[in-house]
N, C-alpha and C positions, 0 to 999 in steps of 0.2 A: 642514572638512566631514568627517563620520564616514564610514568605509568598511565595506561589508559584502561579504564574499567568499562567493559562491554556487557550490557545486559542482554541475556538470552543466550542461545547456543545453536540456532539453526544454521543451515549451510549458507544462508545469505550473509552471515558474518565472516565467512572464510576469506573472501577477497579483502575485507577490511583488515583482518588480522595479518594476512600476508603483506599487505601494503605498509601497515604500521611497523611490523617487525623489520622490514627493509630500511625503515627510517630510524631504526635503533630504539623503538618504543617498546617497553615491556607491556605485553597484553595480558589482561586478566578477564576471564569470562565468569559469569555468575548466573545460575538458575537452579531449579530443583531436579533437573534431569541430567544426571552425570553421563549418560550415554549419548547425549546430543553431539553431533559431529564437530561443531566448532571447538569443543573443549580439547579435541585431539590436536588442534593447531595452535591454541593459545599457550602462553608461557605458564599460566597459572589458572586454576579453576577453584571456585568456591560454591559449595552446595547450599545456596540460599535462594528461596523463591523471590523473584524480582518484584512481586506485588506486595511483599512485606517491606514497605518503604523504610521503616525505622531500622530494620536489619541491614538493608542495602546501605543506608547512610552510615551505620556503625562500621560496616566493612570498608567503605570508601575512606572513612576517617582513619581507621586503624592502618590501612595500607598506604595512607598519604598519597592518594592518586592525584595526578595532574589534570585528568580529564575524565568525563563520563559520557557514554553514548548509548542510545538505543537505536541501532540501525536496522530498519526493516523489521522491528519487533514492537508491535503496537502496545502490548501490556507494559513495556518498560519505559514508555515515553514520559508518563507522569512521574514515576519514581526518579528517572534520570534528571528531570527538571528540578525536582525537589532537592535532590542531592547537590546539584550544581548551585542552586540558590543558597542552601544552608552552608555550604563549604566555600562559597565565593569562587566557584569554578566557572569556566566559560559555559554558556548555555544559550538556547535559542531565544530566550526572553523571559519575562516574568513568569513565575510558577503559575499564577492564577490564569494567565493567558493560555498557557499550555494546557492546563486542566480544562479550561473552557473548550478549546479545540477538540479535546479528546472525548468530550461528552456530547453525543449527537443532539440531545435535547437542548442543552444550553447553547450549543453552536447555532442551531436553527433559530432559537429565540434571539440571539445576538444579531444574526443576519437580518431578521425581521425588524428589530429595533433600529438598525442603522440603514435601512432602505435598500438592502440588496435584494435581487430577485431570489425568491425562496418559495418552495412548495409549502402549502398549509400543513402544519405538523403539530403534534401534541405528544408529550412524554408522560409515562405512567410508572408507578411502582406497584400498583394493584390493578385488578381487573374490574373492580366494582363500579367505577364511574366512567369506563371507556365509552360506552354507547352515548352517554350524555354529551361528552366532550367532542365526539366526532360526528354529532348529529348532522352537521352541514357539510361533511367531507364528501368529495366526489370519489367514487370507486372507479378503477382499482386503486388500492393503497399498498404501500410497502410497510411491513412490520419487521422491526429489527431491534436487537439489543442496542442500548445507548453506548455501551462500553466494550464492543468487540470489533474485530476486523476480519478480513479474509472471507467475507460472505457467510460467516458462521451464524446460524440462527435467523437468516433473512428469508422472508417469504413475500411473494406478491399475492395479494388477496383480491379476488374479483368481486366477491359479494359478502355481505355481513355475516352470513351463516358460516363462513370459513375462518372468522376472526379468532375464535377460541383456540383452535388448533395452532394457528400461526403465533398467537401470543404465548402459548405453552412452549413452542419451539424457540421463540426469542428469549424467554426467561431461562430456558435451559442452557443458553450460551452467554448469559449475563452474570458477571461476578457480583454486581450490585443489586440484582433482581429488578432491573429497570429496563423498559423498552420504549420505543417511539413508534408512532403511527404517522405516516405522512402520505399525502396524495402523490400518486405515481406520476412522474414527469416523463412522458413518452418522448424519446429522443428523435430529433430531426437529424438524420444521419447517425453517426456512431457517437456514443459517449466517449469521454477521454479520461485516461488514468495514466499520469506520467509524473516526473519529478521536476521540481523547480528549486531555485536557490536565491537567498538574499544575503547581502553583506552590509552590516551596520544599518539594517532597516531598509535598504534599497534592493528591490527585486532585480537581480542581475541576469537571471537565466530562467526562461520558461520553456517548457516543451509540452506539446499536446499530441495525443495519440488517437487512434481509432481502436476502441476496446470492443472485443468480440466475444460472443458466448456460444456454447455448444448446446443447441436445443435438445439433443438426445441425451445429455448428461443427466444424472439423477437430480442435481440441482442446476437448473438452466440459468441461474442468476449468478453463478460463480464465473468470473472472467476466465476465458480459455485461450485467448489469443489477443495479440496487440499488433498494430502496425503504425508506422510513421511515414508520411505526415498524417494529420487528423483529417476528418471530413469537413471540418469547419472552414469558413472563409477567413481571409486575413483580417477583416474587420471584426469578426466575432472573436478571434484569438486576441486581437488588440484590446477589445473591450474587457475580456476576462483578465488579461494581464493587468489592466488598469485597476480593476476591482480587487485583484489579489494584492496589488500594491496598497490600495486603500485599507484593506483588511490588516495587512502587516503593520501599517502606521497606527491604526486604531488600537491594536493589541500591543503596541510597542515591542514588536519582535525585532530581533537583531540579526545575527548571522546564523543561518541554518539551511539545511536541506529540508524540502517539504514534499510529501506525496500529495498530489492534488487531483481530485476527481471533479470533472465539469461535464456539462452537456448543454445542448441547444434544445429547448422544448419545441413542441409542435406549434406553440404560439410565437416562435421566433426569438424568444428571450434566452439569453445565455445565463446559465445557473452554475454557481459554485456549490457543489454537492458535499465535498469533504476536503479538509485541509489538515494534514497531520505533520508535525515537525519531526519527520523521520524519512528514511528512504521507503519507497514502495516495495512490497514483496515482488515475487516473480522476476527478480533480477533487473528491475526496470532501470536502475542507475547504470548497470553494466551495458544494457542495450542502448541507452542514450549515449554512452561513451562511444560505442561502435558507430552510432549514427551521426554524431556531431563532433566527436573528438574532445568533448568537454568531460573532464574527469571529476564527476561529482563525489566519488569515493575519496579521492585525495583531498578535495576541498573540505569534505566533512571531517576528516582527520585533523586537518589544519584548524578548523573551527573549534573542534572539541578540545584541542590542546592549547588554544589561545594564541595560535600563530597567525601572522598575516595570511590571508587567503589569496592564493594565486588569482589574479583578476582576469585571466584569459578565459572568456566565455564565448562560445559560438553556438548560435541556434541553427546554423545552416546544415542541412542534411547532405551527407556525401553518398547519395544513392537513396533507395527506398528500402526500408528495413521492416522486418516483422519477426514476431516471436510466437511460437505455438507452445502452450503449456501442456506437456505430455501428461495424459491422464487416461484412466480406464473408464469406459462407460458402464462396466459392471465389474463386480468383485471377482477375483480369480488369481491364478498363478501367472505372473508375468512371463511372456514368451519372447516378444520382440517388438520393435517399432518399425512399422512399414511406412516407407516414404515413396510416393509415386515417382516413377522414373524421370518425368519431365522437370520436376523441381529439384532433383538431387544436385545439379550444378549450382543451385542457389544456396545450398546449405553451407553456412559459415561455421557453425558449431552445433554439436549434439552433446548435451550435458545430461547424462542418464544417472539416476540416483538409486536404482535397484538392480539386482542381479537376476538372471533367468531362473525361474522356478519360485521366486519369492512371492508371497501373497500380497496383493495390492487391493485397496478398497475402491468402491465406486466413487466417482467424482462428486463430492458434496460441498467441499470447501477448499480453499487454497492449499491447506496442509495435506490434501489428498493427491497433490501433484507428484509425479514420479520423475520429472525432468523437464528440460526445455530444449527447443529446437530454434536456432537463430538463422534467419535467411536474409539475403540481400538481393535486390533486383535493380536493374537499370531502367526498367520500364514500369511506370506507375500503374498503367492500365493492366499489365500482366499481374503485378502484385495484388492489386485489388481483386482481380478475377479469382486468383488462388485463395486469397484470404476470405472472400465472401462465402467460400465453400471449403474452408480449410480441412474439415473433417473428412472430405473425400480424398484429400491428398496426403494426410498423415493419420495413421491409426495405431493405437496401442493394442497389441494382440495378447489376450489372456486366455487361459484354459481352465 
């Protein structure tokens, strides 16, 4: 029986585990949190922190695994690539390329060096030379850790006097004690966060979404809803697809799923903001499957196990799809999810992760979500109307 090592243990791994087990693959999960839900579904669990790369390598070697994957788990992406390269297992590409993509400072520098559209940015490990390096930056700026995901530690800073607090927040969410400051690119339309896929270095599948935020949330910069299609033009999406392909070739990436964040600036320029060789959080690969029929989870398992990847890819949407990330605007005991009557016929799936009476936090980062709501519409105008004010149609009630 072939073995697949999965780094992490969040619920986003559950469909991967279920799909792999149906194929007769022995699934092994690994992290330092034994109560994580994915461990209840895997065949085997090992209590090892996924950021302790040498220990993960030793585990993979001892178990003689056939594949390793960090699916929708940002901290595991670099260790997974390291293990794959050391043991000669299938991986997304060279370890150094993966490490570059996972460091926001190095990634911004690489994009600048190779002539991509990129916001002005600088990364730091200390605060003593910040003001000198950003002397010519235009405010507002975004301050964030170079090595975290899920909007943890991210702040939008309107004026220089707010920098110290934002830097402290970013450093508090950085494993390496490193942060980046970059000029804020105000979106023309909605920014996009969705998943893409390459096979042998060729970009075979791209998807673009409209990423939406809840202004009343404690952290208004954490994505709170998505919809497909994006608000971009076909020409803008084509340009971004071409630039993503150029990036894949420059970094010698091979066969992989990618979570890709892009946006169109007010200057009309398309920007690649983030590219990570993993699935996006918030079940994005699952919603893309609903919307297009393209099964990125199955293809990711095939890639990780070194099998030929099913080359059936479709970018065509079968309707208009949206996802609301269920979250509480304030901390309290969960009571219910209220859905406005007129959109109930459009609800395809409600995935709730907490029980009534359980305490839930205010929405500060992606890991504060308590579930998802998936909707399908036949009318684009109606979907956009609902999603532009989604917090009026869906509410998490706490007491």
